[in-house]
Residue, then its C-alpha position, 0 to 999 in steps of 0.5 A: m542489500g542488507p539495509l533494503v532487506t531490513l526495510a522490506t521486513a519493516t514494511f512487512m510488519s507495517i502492512t500486516i498490522e494495517m491489513l490484519p482486520t480484513g482477515l480477523m473481521h469475523l472474529m473481532a466483530p462479535d467480540l467487540g459487539v459491532a457489525e462487520s462493516q464497523i470493523g471495516l471502518l477501522m481501516s478507514v480511520f487508520a487510513f484517514a489518520v495517515v492522510l491527515t498527518s503524513t505530509p505535515l509530520t513528514m515536513l515537521l520531522r524532515r531534519v530528524p536523521k532518517r535512521i532515527l526516524l524510521v526506528g522511532v516510528l516503528t517503535f511507536f507503531s508497535i506500542s499502538t498495536i499493543l493498545t489495540a490488543a488491550a482495548p476493552n471496547y470498540e471505541l478504544v480500538l478505534a482510537s488505537r488505530i488512529i494512533n497506528g495510522i499516524a505512525h504508519g504515515v510517517f514511516w511510509s513517507s520516509v521509507t520510500s524516499y530513504t530507499g531512493s537515497l540508498v541506491r543509484p538512480n538506475q537501480l530505483t525500480k529494483a530497490v523499490s521492488i525489494t522494499g515493496g516486496g515486504g508489503g507483498l509478503a505481508f499479504v502472502l504470510g502476514v495476513p493469512l498467518g495472522t488470520a490462522l493465528g487469530q482462529w487458533i488462539d485469539w485476535r487480541a493475542t495475535f496483535v500482541v505477537l505482531a507488536i513484539v515482532c515489530l519491536i524486534v524489527a525496529a531494533t534490527l533497523w537500528v543496527v543495520l541501517p547506515k548512519g547519515v544516509g539520506d539526512k542531507p537535503a538533496p540539491a535543487t535538481a529536477p528529473v529530465e522531462l520525458p515524453t510520456p509518463g508511461a515511458i518513464s523508466d528509472v534509468e532515465v532519471i539523472t541528477n543535474s544542475i538545473p534549478v528547481t523552477r518551471r521544470s520542477r513544477k511540471s514534475m510536481g504536476l505529474v506527482i499530483t496526477l499520479c496521486i489522484l490515479v492512486m486514490v481512485v484505483m485504491t478506493g475501488h480495490y479496498s471497497f472490495y478487499s476490505y471485506i474479502s473475508p466475509y465475502l469469501l465466507g458468504p457468497v463464495g461459500f468457502s469454509e473458515a478453515l479454507l479462508p487463510i489458504a485463500l488469502f495465502a494464495y492471493g498473497i503468494a500471487s502478489a509477492i511473485a508479481t512484486a518480485l518480478t516487477g523490476t525484471l519485467f517492467t524496467g523501461r516498460t512502466g506504461a505497459g506494466f500499468y495496463v497489465s495490472f489493470a487487466l489483471f484487476l478487471v479479469g481477476g476481480g471481475s471473476l470473483a465479483l460476477f461469478p462467486q457461485i463458481s468457487f473454482l473461478a472465484g478462486m482463480g480470480l482472486i489469484l489473478w487479482g493478487f498478481g495485479m496488486g503485486f505489480l501495481p504499487t511497485l510501478l506506482q512508486s518507481r514512477l513517483l521517484a522518476v517524476a519527483p524533483s530530487k529536492h522534493r522526494d520527501l514531500s512527493s512520498a508523503m503526497y503519494t502515501s496520502g493518496f494511497n491511504a485516502g484510497i484505503g480509507l475511502g474504499a473501506l468507507v464506501g464498502a461499509i456503506l454499500l455492504d449495509s445498504y445493498g449487500m455483498g454483491s455491490l462490493g464487486v460493482s464498486f471495484l470494477t467501476l472505479t478500476m475502469a475510472g483509473v484506466v480512463i485517467n491513465i489513458l487521458v494522462d498518456l494522451r495529454s503528454a503525447r500531445k505536448t511532446a508532438 
């Protein structure tokens, strides 16, 4: 349990630093002399750096012991965060975020597969919910507290504080993580082919002696499809969420003092959902996906369509947080279930690329819509792409059902 909790702390720091511009956007933009949409583009360059580098770097560094790799990239992440704080202009902030993204991609590609090597197959969903809980907690405490700290002192000082904490976490990882775990290449095995992706549960993934041939390739096909689904849904999510601070301060009409509280409420909902995912949806992954999509549409839809009704918009933000808490853990557990054991690192890198492609495209789409059509267009993009994700998931389930009929 100790290594999992420590990894959860590391994911907390990683996500907090990644997402912090969403909470500090209204402070960073005037200080750097740029529009809020350009601060949103910091999310895009960060994410695209992950997409372009995570897979090749993961393959290049695959022989580096996982303990050393995780500590090293987290330290590198901390140093690049200090560069963000020290950058005198927007261009250098942009460059530092690219460096941030490179370290972030390697970290997430490694931490997902490393989590799978720490536990037995029937504990995958719970293990992922623990390490993924760090990311949920980043929304609960990291981003809201970072936003409040930035309002209290300065956005640059906030990045420095987080960089120092990140170094402390890296040192803790060095002490706590077991040596040698996850370092040896996995045997050429493949997961059992299951009736439908929606029916996948972690208890159904077993290690056997089947060569990685046609069955593995079919599983990698599911990995690719899953990554496409991730990219579409996350593009919709981050086209709206990347600009949540100006949206809440603008159309919804929240005061600046209320902003950290609203982000905290979203994060609390996300963390509760992440913690409950293993209990609620082990063996029921398919149902979990549709519950998450429903929460996205109802919650995000309320925020998008009725911003003038503050109470309804606030409740919508909380429901959206629940949906976002469930979804990443379900996606990661499904990934580990369908990915051949020998290719878990590659599958994790592909998943990380898909997720971050969604973040980058979402922030970019949001920036274009914001500059061209205003705040109201962000919710339309979110709802449209979420529905596209629902359709993709339904088509995948139907196709799999026909193959097994």
